[in-house]
C-alpha positions in Angstrom: -3.9 -14.6 7.5 -6.0 -15.7 4.6 -9.2 -14.0 3.6 -11.4 -14.4 0.5 -14.0 -12.2 -1.1 -17.4 -13.8 -0.8 -20.7 -12.7 -2.5 -23.3 -12.0 0.2 -26.0 -14.7 0.3 -28.9 -15.9 2.4 -26.5 -18.4 4.1 -24.4 -15.6 5.5 -27.3 -13.7 7.1 -26.6 -14.4 10.8 -22.9 -13.7 10.4 -23.6 -10.6 8.4 -26.1 -9.2 10.9 -23.6 -9.9 13.7 -20.9 -8.0 11.7 -23.2 -5.0 11.2 -24.3 -5.0 14.8 -20.6 -4.9 16.0 -20.2 -1.7 14.0 -23.3 -0.2 15.6 -22.3 -1.4 19.1 -19.0 0.6 18.6 -21.0 3.7 17.7 -20.3 3.4 14.0 -23.6 4.0 12.3 -22.0 4.3 8.8 -20.3 1.3 7.4 -18.1 2.4 4.5 -18.2 0.3 1.4 -21.4 -1.5 2.5 -23.7 -0.2 -0.3 -26.2 0.8 2.4 -26.1 -2.3 4.5 -26.0 0.1 7.4 -29.3 1.7 6.3 -31.5 -1.1 5.0 -34.5 -2.4 7.0 -33.7 -6.0 6.4 -30.9 -8.2 5.1 -33.1 -9.5 2.3 -33.8 -5.9 1.2 -30.1 -5.3 1.1 -29.4 -8.5 -0.9 -31.9 -7.3 -3.5 -30.2 -3.8 -3.6 -26.7 -5.2 -4.2 -28.1 -7.5 -6.9 -29.6 -4.5 -8.7 -26.4 -2.5 -8.6 -24.4 -5.4 -9.9 -25.9 -5.1 -13.4 -25.9 -2.3 -15.9 -29.5 -3.2 -16.8 -30.9 -2.9 -13.3 -28.5 -0.4 -11.6 -30.4 2.8 -10.6 -29.3 6.0 -12.4 -27.9 7.5 -9.2 -25.6 4.5 -8.6 -22.8 2.9 -10.5 -22.5 -0.8 -11.3 -20.7 -2.3 -8.3 -19.8 -5.6 -6.8 -20.1 -5.9 -3.1 -18.3 -8.6 -1.2 -17.8 -9.8 2.4 -14.2 -10.5 3.3 -14.3 -13.8 5.1 -11.5 -15.3 7.1 -11.0 -18.8 5.7 -9.9 -20.4 9.0 -13.3 -19.8 10.8 -15.6 -18.3 8.1 -15.9 -15.1 10.1 -16.8 -11.9 8.2 -13.9 -9.6 8.7 -14.9 -6.8 6.5 -17.0 -5.6 3.6 -15.9 -4.0 0.3 -17.7 -2.2 -2.5 -15.9 -2.4 -5.9 -17.3 0.2 -8.3 -16.8 -0.5 -12.0 -16.6 3.1 -13.0 -17.0 6.6 -11.5 -19.9 9.0 -11.7 -19.4 12.7 -10.9 -19.9 12.3 -7.2 -17.4 9.3 -7.0 -14.9 11.2 -9.1 -14.9 14.0 -6.6 -15.4 12.2 -3.3 -15.6 8.5 -3.3 -13.5 6.6 -5.7 -13.7 3.1 -7.0 -13.4 1.3 -3.7 -15.1 1.6 -0.3 -14.3 -0.7 2.5 -14.7 -1.3 6.3 -13.1 -3.8 8.7 -15.0 -5.2 11.7 -14.0 -3.2 14.8 -12.6 -6.2 16.7 -10.4 -7.2 13.7 -8.7 -3.9 13.0 -4.9 -3.4 13.1 -4.3 -7.0 12.0 -3.5 -6.3 8.3 -6.9 -7.3 7.0 -7.6 -4.0 5.2 -4.3 -4.2 3.3 -5.2 -7.8 2.2 -8.7 -6.7 1.3 -7.5 -3.9 -0.9 -4.9 -6.2 -2.5 -7.7 -8.6 -3.4 -9.8 -5.7 -4.8 -6.9 -4.6 -7.0 -6.8 -8.1 -8.5 -10.5 -7.8 -9.2 -9.9 -4.6 -11.1 -7.0 -6.1 -13.1 -9.6 -8.6 -14.4 -11.9 -5.7 -15.4 -9.1 -4.2 -17.4 -8.6 -1.0 -15.4 -5.1 0.5 -15.2 -5.7 2.5 -12.0 -8.3 3.1 -9.4 -9.2 6.0 -7.2 -9.6 5.7 -3.4 -10.5 8.4 -1.0 -10.2 8.6 2.8 -10.4 11.2 5.5 -7.1 12.8 6.3 -7.3 11.7 9.9 -7.8 8.1 9.0 -4.2 7.0 9.4 -5.1 3.3 9.1 -6.7 3.8 5.7 -3.8 6.0 4.5 -1.3 3.2 5.5 -3.5 0.6 3.8 -3.7 2.6 0.6 0.0 3.4 0.5 1.0 -0.2 1.2 -0.9 -1.1 -1.9 1.0 1.5 -4.0 -1.4 4.4 -3.6 -0.1 7.8 -4.8 -1.6 10.9 -3.2 -3.1 13.2 -5.8 -4.8 15.9 -3.8 -6.4 17.0 -0.6 -9.6 19.0 -0.1 -12.7 19.3 2.0 -15.5 16.8 1.9 -19.2 17.7 2.1 -19.0 17.6 5.9 -16.1 20.1 6.0 -13.5 17.5 6.9 -10.3 17.1 4.8 -10.1 14.1 2.5 -7.3 12.7 0.6 -7.6 11.3 -3.0 -5.2 8.5 -4.0 -4.7 6.7 -7.2 -3.4 3.1 -7.3 -1.9 1.8 -10.5 -3.0 -1.8 -10.9 0.1 -3.0 -12.8 2.4 -1.1 -10.5 0.9 -2.8 -7.4 1.3 -6.2 -9.0 4.9 -5.5 -10.0 5.6 -4.2 -6.5 4.5 -7.6 -5.0 6.7 -9.7 -7.3 
């Protein structure tokens, strides 16, 4: 199972729209880690949005500088997931969101892709010079909990999200994760 992080582009439009539609067809109107791909009117509008948030000079004040990637399976170039890697945390993200948001295509879940995606994300943060990253998930999201813990996540706390559901806050040490894999 080999995946790679790929910057969204015009060439990926058809595959990206099929990816998004699969979430919608499964009743998932929110795609975590998609930087509003689930809300934009067009793919082109979304590409402009993620380009804006990728630079300190153009990032809106209510966002943080982020890099958004599709996770593409190398054997067939299918988009397996999406991941939003935030360079730092604002007040909202410190409380609720964390550095990383991600989603896996419904038909590709329970195959280990999320664990691999998160591992690739941690490599990205190592290159940014961060020592640890925060990741949040709902308490009832057992798949995400397992993914985070497999990547060395350490539970910090639990509390209620804005919607009243319990969330868990994890921290993953970048160096600890890398040493764990050696």
